[in-house]
C-alpha positions in Angstrom: -4.3 -16.1 -6.7 -3.3 -17.5 -3.3 -4.9 -20.8 -2.2 -7.5 -20.9 0.5 -7.5 -23.0 3.7 -9.2 -26.4 3.6 -11.7 -26.8 6.3 -11.6 -30.6 6.2 -7.8 -31.2 6.0 -6.1 -32.8 9.1 -3.5 -30.7 10.8 -0.7 -33.1 9.7 -1.4 -32.1 6.1 -1.5 -28.4 6.6 2.2 -27.9 6.0 2.2 -29.7 2.7 -1.0 -27.9 1.6 0.3 -24.5 2.8 3.9 -23.3 3.0 5.6 -26.2 1.3 3.3 -26.5 -1.7 4.6 -23.6 -3.8 8.2 -24.7 -3.2 7.5 -28.3 -4.2 5.5 -27.3 -7.3 8.2 -24.8 -8.3 11.0 -27.3 -7.8 9.1 -29.9 -9.9 8.5 -27.5 -12.8 12.2 -26.4 -12.6 13.4 -29.9 -12.7 11.3 -30.7 -15.8 12.4 -27.5 -17.6 16.1 -28.2 -16.6 15.9 -31.7 -18.0 14.3 -30.4 -21.2 17.2 -28.0 -21.5 19.9 -30.5 -20.7 18.4 -32.8 -23.3 18.6 -30.0 -25.9 14.9 -29.8 -26.6 14.8 -26.0 -26.5 18.4 -25.5 -27.7 17.1 -24.4 -31.1 15.3 -21.4 -29.5 18.3 -20.6 -27.3 20.5 -20.4 -30.4 18.0 -18.0 -32.0 18.1 -15.8 -28.9 21.9 -15.6 -29.2 21.4 -14.3 -32.8 19.1 -11.5 -31.4 21.7 -10.5 -28.9 24.3 -10.0 -31.6 21.8 -8.0 -33.7 20.9 -5.8 -30.7 24.5 -5.2 -29.8 25.5 -4.4 -33.4 28.9 -4.4 -35.1 32.1 -3.6 -33.3 35.3 -2.5 -35.0 38.0 -5.2 -34.9 41.1 -4.5 -32.7 43.5 -6.9 -34.2 45.7 -6.1 -37.3 43.9 -8.5 -39.6 43.5 -7.9 -43.4 41.7 -10.1 -45.8 42.7 -10.6 -49.5 39.5 -11.5 -51.2 39.1 -13.9 -54.1 36.0 -12.0 -55.3 34.0 -11.4 -58.5 36.1 -8.3 -59.4 39.3 -10.4 -59.3 37.7 -13.0 -61.5 36.7 -10.3 -64.0 40.1 -8.6 -63.9 42.3 -11.7 -64.1 39.9 -13.5 -66.5 40.9 -16.9 -65.2 38.9 -20.0 -64.4 39.0 -21.5 -61.0 41.2 -23.0 -59.7 43.7 -20.3 -60.6 47.3 -21.3 -61.3 49.3 -21.9 -58.1 52.1 -19.9 -59.5 49.8 -16.9 -59.3 49.4 -17.5 -55.6 53.1 -17.8 -55.3 53.5 -14.4 -57.0 50.9 -13.0 -54.5 53.0 -14.3 -51.6 56.2 -12.7 -52.9 54.4 -9.4 -53.2 53.0 -9.6 -49.7 56.3 -10.7 -48.2 57.8 -7.4 -49.3 55.7 -5.6 -46.7 56.9 -8.0 -44.0 53.5 -9.2 -42.6 53.4 -10.9 -39.3 51.7 -14.0 -40.8 50.0 -15.1 -44.0 47.2 -17.6 -44.0 46.0 -19.2 -47.2 42.4 -20.4 -46.7 42.7 -22.4 -49.9 43.1 -26.2 -50.2 46.1 -27.6 -52.1 45.5 -31.2 -51.5 45.7 -32.5 -55.1 48.3 -31.8 -57.8 47.7 -28.8 -59.9 45.8 -29.1 -63.2 48.6 -27.0 -64.7 51.3 -29.6 -64.1 54.1 -30.2 -61.6 55.9 -26.9 -62.4 52.9 -25.0 -61.1 53.0 -26.8 -57.7 56.8 -26.2 -57.6 56.3 -22.5 -58.2 53.9 -22.2 -55.2 56.1 -24.4 -53.0 59.1 -22.2 -53.7 57.2 -19.1 -52.8 55.9 -20.6 -49.6 59.4 -21.6 -48.6 60.8 -18.1 -49.4 58.2 -16.3 -47.4 58.4 -18.7 -44.5 55.5 -17.4 -42.3 52.7 -19.0 -44.3 50.0 -21.2 -42.8 48.2 -23.6 -45.2 44.8 -25.1 -44.9 43.9 -28.7 -44.5 40.6 -30.6 -44.5 39.4 -33.1 -41.9 36.7 -35.4 -43.1 34.5 -38.2 -41.7 33.6 -41.1 -44.0 31.0 -43.7 -43.1 32.5 -47.0 -44.0 31.6 -50.6 -43.6 33.1 -50.8 -40.1 32.0 -47.4 -38.9 33.0 -43.8 -39.2 36.5 -43.1 -40.5 38.4 -39.9 -39.8 40.6 -38.7 -42.6 43.0 -35.8 -43.0 43.5 -34.1 -46.3 46.7 -32.0 -45.9 48.4 -29.8 -48.5 50.7 -31.6 -50.9 54.0 -32.6 -49.3 55.9 -30.4 -51.8 53.9 -27.3 -50.9 53.7 -27.8 -47.1 57.4 -28.6 -46.8 58.4 -25.0 -46.7 55.3 -23.6 -44.9 55.4 -22.5 -41.2 52.5 -25.0 -40.6 49.1 -26.2 -41.7 45.9 -26.6 -39.9 42.3 -27.7 -40.6 39.9 -25.1 -41.9 36.7 -27.0 -41.1 33.8 -25.0 -39.6 31.1 -26.8 -37.7 27.5 -25.7 -38.0 24.7 -25.9 -35.4 21.5 -27.7 -36.0 20.0 -24.6 -37.7 22.9 -24.3 -40.1 24.6 -21.3 -38.4 28.3 -21.2 -37.4 28.6 -20.0 -33.8 31.7 -21.8 -32.6 35.1 -22.9 -33.9 37.3 -25.8 -33.1 40.9 -25.1 -32.1 41.9 -28.8 -31.7 40.4 -32.0 -32.9 41.3 -35.5 -32.1 42.8 -37.5 -35.0 43.9 -41.1 -34.9 46.3 -41.2 -31.9 47.0 -37.5 -31.7 45.4 -34.1 -32.0 45.2 -31.8 -35.1 45.4 -28.0 -34.5 43.3 -25.5 -36.4 44.3 -23.0 -39.1 43.4 -20.2 -36.8 45.5 -21.6 -33.9 48.6 -21.7 -36.1 48.1 -18.1 -37.2 47.7 -17.1 -33.5 51.1 -18.7 -32.8 52.8 -16.9 -35.7 51.3 -13.6 -34.5 52.7 -14.2 -31.0 56.2 -14.8 -32.6 55.9 -11.7 -34.6 55.3 -9.6 -31.5 51.6 -8.9 -31.8 50.1 -8.5 -28.3 47.7 -11.4 -27.5 45.7 -12.9 -24.7 46.4 -16.4 -23.4 44.8 -19.2 -25.3 41.7 -20.8 -23.8 42.2 -24.3 -22.6 39.0 -25.6 -24.2 39.3 -27.3 -27.6 36.3 -25.4 -28.9 35.3 -21.7 -28.4 32.2 -19.7 -29.2 32.8 -17.0 -31.7 32.1 -13.5 -30.6 31.5 -12.1 -34.0 32.5 -8.5 -34.6 29.9 -7.9 -37.2 28.5 -9.1 -40.6 30.6 -9.6 -43.7 33.2 -7.0 -44.6 33.6 -6.0 -41.0 37.4 -6.6 -41.4 39.4 -4.7 -44.0 39.1 -6.4 -47.4 41.4 -5.9 -50.4 40.6 -7.6 -53.7 43.2 -10.1 -54.8 43.8 -8.5 -58.2 44.7 -5.1 -56.7 47.6 -6.6 -54.9 48.8 -8.4 -58.0 48.4 -5.2 -60.1 50.4 -3.2 -57.6 47.5 -0.9 -56.8 48.1 -1.7 -53.1 51.6 -1.1 -51.8 53.2 -4.0 -49.8 53.8 -1.6 -46.9 50.1 -1.7 -46.2 50.6 -5.3 -44.9 53.5 -4.6 -42.5 53.1 -6.3 -39.2 49.6 -7.5 -40.1 48.0 -10.9 -40.3 47.0 -11.4 -43.9 44.3 -14.0 -44.7 43.7 -15.0 -48.3 40.4 -16.7 -49.1 37.3 -16.8 -51.4 34.6 -14.3 -50.8 32.7 -14.9 -54.0 29.4 -16.8 -53.7 30.4 -18.8 -56.7 32.9 -20.9 -54.8 30.4 -21.7 -52.1 32.8 -21.1 -49.2 30.2 -19.1 -47.2 28.2 -19.7 -44.0 25.4 -18.4 -41.9 26.4 -16.4 -38.8 24.3 -14.6 -36.1 24.6 -11.4 -38.1 23.1 -13.2 -41.1 19.7 -13.1 -39.5 19.0 -9.5 -40.1 15.8 -7.9 -38.8 14.6 -6.6 -42.1 17.0 -8.3 -44.6 17.3 -11.7 -46.1 19.9 -14.1 -44.9 23.4 -12.7 -45.7 26.0 -15.4 -45.8 29.6 -14.7 -44.6 32.7 -16.0 -46.4 34.6 -18.7 -44.5 37.8 -16.6 -44.5 35.9 -13.9 -42.5 34.6 -16.4 -40.0 38.2 -17.4 -39.5 39.2 -13.8 -39.1 36.5 -13.4 -36.3 37.8 -16.4 -34.5 41.4 -15.3 -34.7 40.3 -11.8 -33.4 38.7 -13.5 -30.4 41.9 -15.5 -29.7 44.1 -12.4 -29.9 41.9 -10.1 -27.9 40.6 -12.6 -25.4 37.0 -11.6 -26.1 35.6 -15.0 -27.1 32.2 -15.9 -25.9 31.9 -18.1 -22.8 28.7 -20.0 -22.2 27.7 -20.7 -18.6 28.0 -24.3 -17.4 25.0 -26.5 -18.2 24.5 -27.2 -14.5 24.6 -23.5 -13.6 21.9 -22.9 -16.3 19.9 -25.7 -14.8 20.2 -24.1 -11.4 19.0 -20.7 -12.8 16.1 -22.6 -14.4 15.2 -24.1 -11.0 15.3 -20.8 -9.3 13.2 -19.1 -12.0 10.6 -21.8 -11.8 10.3 -21.5 -8.0 10.2 -17.7 -8.2 7.4 -17.9 -10.8 5.4 -20.4 -8.7 5.9 -18.4 -5.4 4.7 -15.2 -7.1 1.5 -16.9 -8.3 0.8 -18.4 -4.9 1.8 -15.5 -2.7 0.5 -12.5 -4.6 -2.7 -11.4 -6.2 -3.1 -12.2 -9.9 -2.3 -8.8 -11.3 0.7 -8.2 -9.0 2.1 -11.6 -9.7 1.8 -11.1 -13.5 3.5 -7.7 -13.3 6.3 -9.2 -11.1 6.9 -12.0 -13.6 7.0 -9.5 -16.4 9.4 -7.3 -14.4 11.7 -10.3 -13.5 11.7 -11.6 -17.1 12.6 -8.2 -18.4 15.3 -7.6 -15.7 16.8 -11.0 -16.4 16.9 -10.3 -20.2 18.6 -7.0 -19.5 21.2 -8.7 -17.2 21.8 -11.5 -19.8 22.3 -8.9 -22.5 24.7 -6.9 -20.3 26.7 -10.0 -19.5 26.8 -10.8 -23.2 28.1 -7.3 -24.2 30.4 -6.5 -21.2 31.5 -9.9 -20.0 31.3 -11.8 -23.2 29.2 -14.3 -21.3 26.5 -16.4 -22.9 23.8 -16.8 -20.2 21.0 -19.1 -21.1 18.0 -16.9 -21.7 15.1 -19.0 -23.1 15.2 -21.9 -20.6 15.2 -19.4 -17.7 12.3 -17.4 -19.2 10.5 -20.7 -19.9 10.9 -21.8 -16.4 9.7 -18.5 -15.0 6.6 -18.6 -17.2 6.0 -22.3 -16.6 6.2 -22.0 -12.9 3.8 -19.0 -12.9 1.5 -20.7 -15.4 1.5 -24.0 -13.6 0.7 -22.3 -10.3 -2.1 -20.2 -11.9 -3.7 -23.4 -13.3 -3.4 -25.2 -10.0 -4.8 -22.3 -8.1 -7.7 -22.0 -10.5 -8.5 -25.7 -10.1 -8.2 -25.5 -6.3 -10.1 -22.3 -6.2 -13.0 -23.8 -8.1 -13.0 -26.8 -5.8 -12.8 -24.5 -2.8 -15.6 -22.4 -4.1 -17.8 -25.5 -4.5 -17.0 -26.7 -1.0 -17.2 -23.3 0.7 -20.4 -22.3 -1.1 -22.3 -24.5 1.5 -21.3 -21.9 4.1 -20.4 -18.6 2.6 -21.7 -16.1 0.1 -19.7 -15.5 -3.1 -18.3 -12.3 -1.7 -17.1 -13.9 1.5 -15.6 -16.8 -0.5 -13.7 -14.3 -2.6 -12.3 -12.8 0.5 -11.3 -16.1 2.0 -9.6 -17.1 -1.2 -7.6 -13.9 -1.1 -6.2 -14.6 2.3 -3.0 -16.6 2.7 -3.6 -17.9 6.2 -6.3 -19.8 8.0 -6.7 -17.1 10.6 -10.2 -16.1 9.4 -11.5 -19.7 9.9 -9.8 -20.7 13.1 -12.1 -20.8 16.1 -12.0 -17.5 18.0 -14.3 -15.4 20.2 -16.0 -12.6 18.3 -19.2 -10.5 18.4 -21.7 -11.7 15.8 -25.4 -11.8 15.1 -27.1 -15.2 14.8 -30.3 -15.8 12.9 -32.6 -18.8 13.2 -35.5 -19.4 10.8 -37.9 -22.2 10.0 -41.2 -22.9 8.3 -44.3 -22.5 10.5 -46.3 -25.7 10.8 -43.9 -27.7 8.6 -45.0 -31.0 10.1 -48.6 -30.5 9.2 -47.6 -29.3 5.7 -45.5 -32.4 5.2 -48.5 -34.6 5.9 -50.4 -33.0 3.1 -47.7 -33.5 0.5 -46.0 -36.5 -1.0 -42.4 -37.0 0.1 -41.1 -36.0 -3.3 -43.1 -32.8 -3.1 -41.7 -32.1 0.4 -38.2 -32.5 -0.9 -38.9 -30.2 -3.9 -40.5 -27.6 -1.7 -37.7 -27.6 0.8 -35.1 -27.3 -2.0 -37.1 -24.3 -3.5 -37.5 -22.7 -0.1 -33.9 -23.2 1.2 -32.4 -22.1 -2.1 -34.3 -18.8 -2.0 -33.6 -18.2 1.7 -29.9 -19.0 1.2 -29.6 -16.5 -1.6 -31.1 -13.8 0.7 -28.6 -14.7 3.4 -25.7 -14.4 1.0 -27.2 -11.2 -0.4 -26.7 -9.5 3.0 -23.2 -11.0 3.6 -24.3 -13.8 5.9 -22.9 -17.2 6.4 -25.1 -20.3 6.3 -24.0 -22.3 9.3 -26.2 -25.3 8.8 -29.6 -26.6 7.7 -31.7 -28.5 10.2 -34.6 -29.9 8.3 -36.6 -26.8 7.3 -34.6 -24.6 9.7 -31.7 -22.3 8.7 -29.0 -21.1 11.0 -27.0 -18.1 9.7 -24.2 -16.0 11.1 -23.4 -12.4 10.4 -20.1 -10.8 11.3 -18.2 -14.0 10.5 -15.7 -15.1 9.2 -14.9 -11.4 8.5 -16.0 -8.4 10.5 -19.2 -6.6 9.5 -19.8 -3.3 11.1 -23.5 -3.5 10.6 -24.0 -7.3 11.1 -27.1 -6.9 13.2 -28.8 -4.6 10.6 -27.9 -7.1 7.8 -29.5 -10.0 9.8 -32.7 -8.0 10.3 -32.9 -7.1 6.7 -32.5 -10.7 5.9 -35.4 -11.6 8.1 -37.6 -9.0 6.6 -36.8 -10.1 3.1 -37.5 -13.7 4.2 -41.1 -12.6 4.8 -41.5 -11.0 1.4 -40.1 -14.0 -0.5 -42.1 -16.5 1.6 -45.2 -14.8 0.3 -44.1 -15.4 -3.3 -43.2 -19.1 -2.5 -46.5 -19.5 -0.7 -48.5 -18.3 -3.6 -46.7 -20.7 -5.9 -47.1 -23.7 -3.7 -50.7 -22.8 -2.8 -51.6 -22.8 -6.4 -49.9 -26.1 -7.0 -50.6 -28.1 -3.9 -53.0 -26.0 -1.7 -50.4 -25.4 1.1 -49.3 -22.1 2.5 -45.9 -21.3 3.8 -45.2 -19.1 6.8 -41.8 -18.2 8.2 -40.5 -17.3 11.6 -37.2 -15.7 12.4 -35.3 -15.2 15.7 -32.2 -13.0 15.9 -29.7 -12.3 18.7 -26.5 -10.4 18.9 -23.6 -11.2 21.2 -20.3 -13.0 21.6 -19.7 -16.5 20.5 -16.8 -18.8 19.6 -16.8 -19.0 15.8 -14.6 -21.1 13.5 -13.8 -24.6 12.3 -14.9 -26.8 15.1 -15.0 -30.6 15.2 -12.8 -33.7 15.0 -9.6 -34.4 13.1 -11.7 -36.4 10.6 -14.3 -33.7 10.0 -14.4 -30.0 10.7 -17.4 -27.8 10.4 -17.6 -24.0 10.4 -20.0 -23.0 13.1 -20.7 -20.9 16.2 -21.0 -22.0 19.8 -22.2 -20.1 22.8 -25.2 -18.7 24.7 -25.8 -16.2 21.9 -26.6 -19.0 19.5 -28.9 -20.7 22.0 -30.9 -17.6 22.7 -31.4 -16.9 18.9 -32.8 -20.4 18.6 -35.2 -19.8 21.5 -36.4 -16.5 20.0 -37.3 -18.2 16.8 -39.6 -20.5 18.7 -41.3 -17.4 20.4 -42.4 -16.1 17.0 -45.3 -18.7 17.2 -46.4 -17.4 20.6 -46.4 -13.7 19.7 -47.5 -14.2 16.2 -44.7 -12.0 15.0 -42.6 -13.3 12.1 -39.4 -11.6 13.3 -38.4 -11.5 17.0 -35.1 -10.0 18.1 -33.3 -9.7 21.4 -32.6 -6.6 23.4 -28.9 -6.6 22.2 -30.0 -6.7 18.6 -32.7 -4.1 19.2 -30.2 -1.6 20.6 -28.2 -1.8 17.4 -31.1 -1.5 14.9 -33.8 0.5 16.8 -33.1 3.6 14.7 -33.4 1.7 11.4 -36.6 -0.4 11.8 -40.1 -0.1 13.2 -39.8 -2.3 16.4 -42.4 -3.1 19.0 -41.6 -4.1 22.5 -43.2 -7.5 23.3 -42.2 -7.7 26.9 -40.0 -9.9 29.1 -40.0 -13.6 28.6 -38.3 -16.4 30.4 -36.6 -18.8 28.0 -35.3 -22.3 28.5 -31.8 -22.3 29.9 -31.9 -18.8 31.3 -33.0 -17.8 34.8 -33.3 -14.1 34.1 -36.1 -13.0 31.8 -35.0 -11.4 28.5 -36.6 -8.5 26.7 -37.8 -9.2 23.2 -39.0 -7.0 20.3 -41.0 -7.6 17.1 -39.5 -6.0 14.0 -41.4 -4.8 10.9 -40.5 -2.6 8.0 -40.9 1.1 8.5 -44.2 1.2 6.7 -45.8 -1.1 9.3 -47.3 -4.6 9.0 -46.4 -6.5 6.0 -49.7 -8.3 5.5 -52.2 -6.5 3.3 -54.8 -4.6 5.3 -58.0 -2.7 4.8 -59.3 0.4 6.6 -62.8 -0.2 7.9 -65.2 1.9 9.9 -66.9 -0.8 11.9 -67.3 -1.4 15.7 -64.8 -3.6 17.4 -65.9 -5.5 20.6 -63.0 -6.3 23.0 -63.4 -8.4 26.2 -60.5 -7.5 28.6 -60.5 -9.2 32.0 -64.3 -9.8 31.8 -64.9 -6.2 30.9 -66.5 -5.6 27.5 -65.5 -2.4 25.7 -66.3 -1.0 22.3 -63.8 0.7 20.0 -63.5 1.7 16.4 -61.6 -0.4 14.0 -58.4 1.3 12.5 -57.5 -1.4 10.0 -57.8 -5.2 9.5 -55.5 -7.8 8.1 -55.5 -11.6 8.0 -53.1 -11.6 11.0 -54.6 -9.0 13.2 -56.6 -5.8 13.8 -55.8 -2.3 15.0 -58.2 -0.3 17.1 -58.7 3.4 17.9 -60.8 5.3 20.4 -60.2 2.8 23.2 -61.8 3.9 26.5 -58.8 2.7 28.4 -55.2 1.6 27.6 -54.6 -2.1 27.3 -51.0 -3.1 28.1 -48.9 -5.0 25.6 -48.9 -8.9 25.6 -52.3 -9.1 27.3 -54.6 -11.6 25.7 -58.1 -10.3 25.1 -61.3 -11.6 23.3 -62.2 -9.9 20.0 -65.5 -9.9 18.2 -66.0 -8.4 14.7 -69.1 -8.3 12.5 -68.1 -8.3 8.8 -70.4 -8.3 5.8 -70.0 -11.4 3.8 -69.1 -13.6 6.8 -71.6 -16.3 7.7 -71.3 -15.3 11.4 -69.4 -12.7 13.5 -65.6 -13.4 13.7 -64.8 -14.3 17.3 -61.1 -14.9 18.2 -58.5 -14.3 20.9 -55.9 -11.6 20.3 -52.6 -10.6 21.9 -51.8 -6.9 22.3 -48.8 -6.4 20.1 -48.5 -2.6 20.6 -50.3 0.0 22.6 -50.0 3.8 22.3 -52.6 6.0 24.0 -56.1 5.2 22.8 -54.8 2.9 20.1 -53.6 -0.6 20.1 -52.7 -3.5 17.7 -53.9 -7.1 18.2 -52.5 -10.3 16.7 -55.0 -13.0 16.2 -54.4 -16.2 18.2 -55.6 -19.6 17.1 -57.4 -18.3 14.0 -58.7 -21.3 12.0 -57.3 -21.8 8.4 -60.8 -21.3 7.1 -61.3 -18.0 8.8 -57.7 -16.9 7.8 -58.6 -17.6 4.2 -61.9 -15.7 4.4 -60.1 -12.8 6.1 -57.4 -12.6 3.4 -60.0 -12.6 0.6 -62.1 -10.1 2.5 -59.2 -7.7 3.1 -58.1 -7.9 -0.5 -61.6 -6.9 -1.7 -62.0 -4.1 0.8 -58.5 -2.8 0.2 -59.4 -2.4 -3.4 -62.8 -0.7 -2.6 -62.5 0.8 0.9 -65.7 2.0 2.7 -66.1 5.7 3.2 
């Protein structure tokens, strides 16, 4: 998920925390994965991925004229001889093969010690080798750990035997750390010179015999592009050639390789095709490994692994891409992109392997891609949680979610926009504080502000600031709200409901009542992060804000808990029951402003009782009598008025109520006036009389008079 802007970061840090951050993180992850790759930490997994590529590709028919004479179990059974077989027998095989005029014969057998059958046995083989002429013999290069270090040693064929051979070369096969043979050496340093391999000498003989071949690679070691599992090349049992079952003409112009294929002689190795999907490990005879390597040299289809530094560069690119995806895109899209890129890269790597014989590092690149993405996700999560904690002072969870989705700071930069501003505070907070201990005041404020803030957030508002017991909230910022005026009014009305609940709780606990006043105004203001380089605050500035603050103060004078401006009234008049309170002149404005009181559609929020008792009203020294419509602790409604009394006029009110020690006498302000009816808000009603009225109304509301 993209990171959100930081309200308190200086401008000099914005580049690092914004555009440069994903690149730096991605580069860091890429460097780490590249180093891990170069150090060989993940090489084991990369080698396994190469095995899977061979298995997915499947076997390919060899193109070179290579035939294997196998020293196998059937030959042991037919010849009924113990190993090592007499060397004269090998000489007889060579004579039979030479009749077919093969291009070259390679004996993947070591003749490094005198024959157990005596010198004449060695002489018989030596004579046959000399007669045939195009025979390559095998040698063994060894390393011995001596007192003064590692000693290289060459074990060549006996001088008598190798004298008549075309050449001899080492048949050693190197295994990787997992025991698999994936490469073959063509040349190895030995003492002051270089020893050439058995396969390289056969390649040279094949060239002399006219077999088409690709140029030799310059590298001393090549990766083997295996044609398939064991018995991919044509295999003829040793005994069948000796018995004449296979005619010599079969070997004309071909490269004949003789070697052990029986598991009893332990000349077998693990290759990529040994790791079958559903089978156990199937070892491949060493002579067949040499056949694969020779095929690669002749056809020029050996594997080439990309350079380590190119692999490191791909790793770096993958890590940056994974990081950018996590920072720039939403979570689901980023994940799908990473999966798509990973699959696409795997397909390209497999295509390069099959078509170009190119071994492109797969695991390290995928690791970098996932690591870059995963690292960015973790960093984003940590930053998001930090941002949520910080932004929760100002914004609702929904607004925070939207801010965190944006990739720029445009939503928080100071700009002019049309908003609705709400100011609210506790009525008589100073006198309430005097009745409570400081600790109780703090607890009450925390309780009150927490409840009110939840309501602000519920209606999509932004808490601009707390000023003691006062709350300033914005609607329509930082994101547009089509109905921001409506949401602000709904907030104010719910304030009144929740204040009753809080008041009952604190009245039962400490004997104090809570009352709330709200002023609301709609208009244009400059909204955004405003302040110094050291500290920025999200707030709104302008006359719209000032008027909202003044309206909140007027709720005391008009005894209406919610007072709104004319601008707000025009946007919500069709949604709420509003009463025109008149024009008032507020501080800082020369022209009077029209204000309105807002209640829910069902009328006044305070409980009321319907009574049929006379109501005495003194208006401009004229005493009139009307019938009471209903009564609450905050005011009274009258009917059958002999004359219309205009709104905002202050009159004297006298009511005789049963249960009161004396008639209730109080001033009242005309809140609304319609025909012969009017509503009056009590002014300056004592706390004692307010409590008596509330109890009286509750009783009479339960058992109204007829």
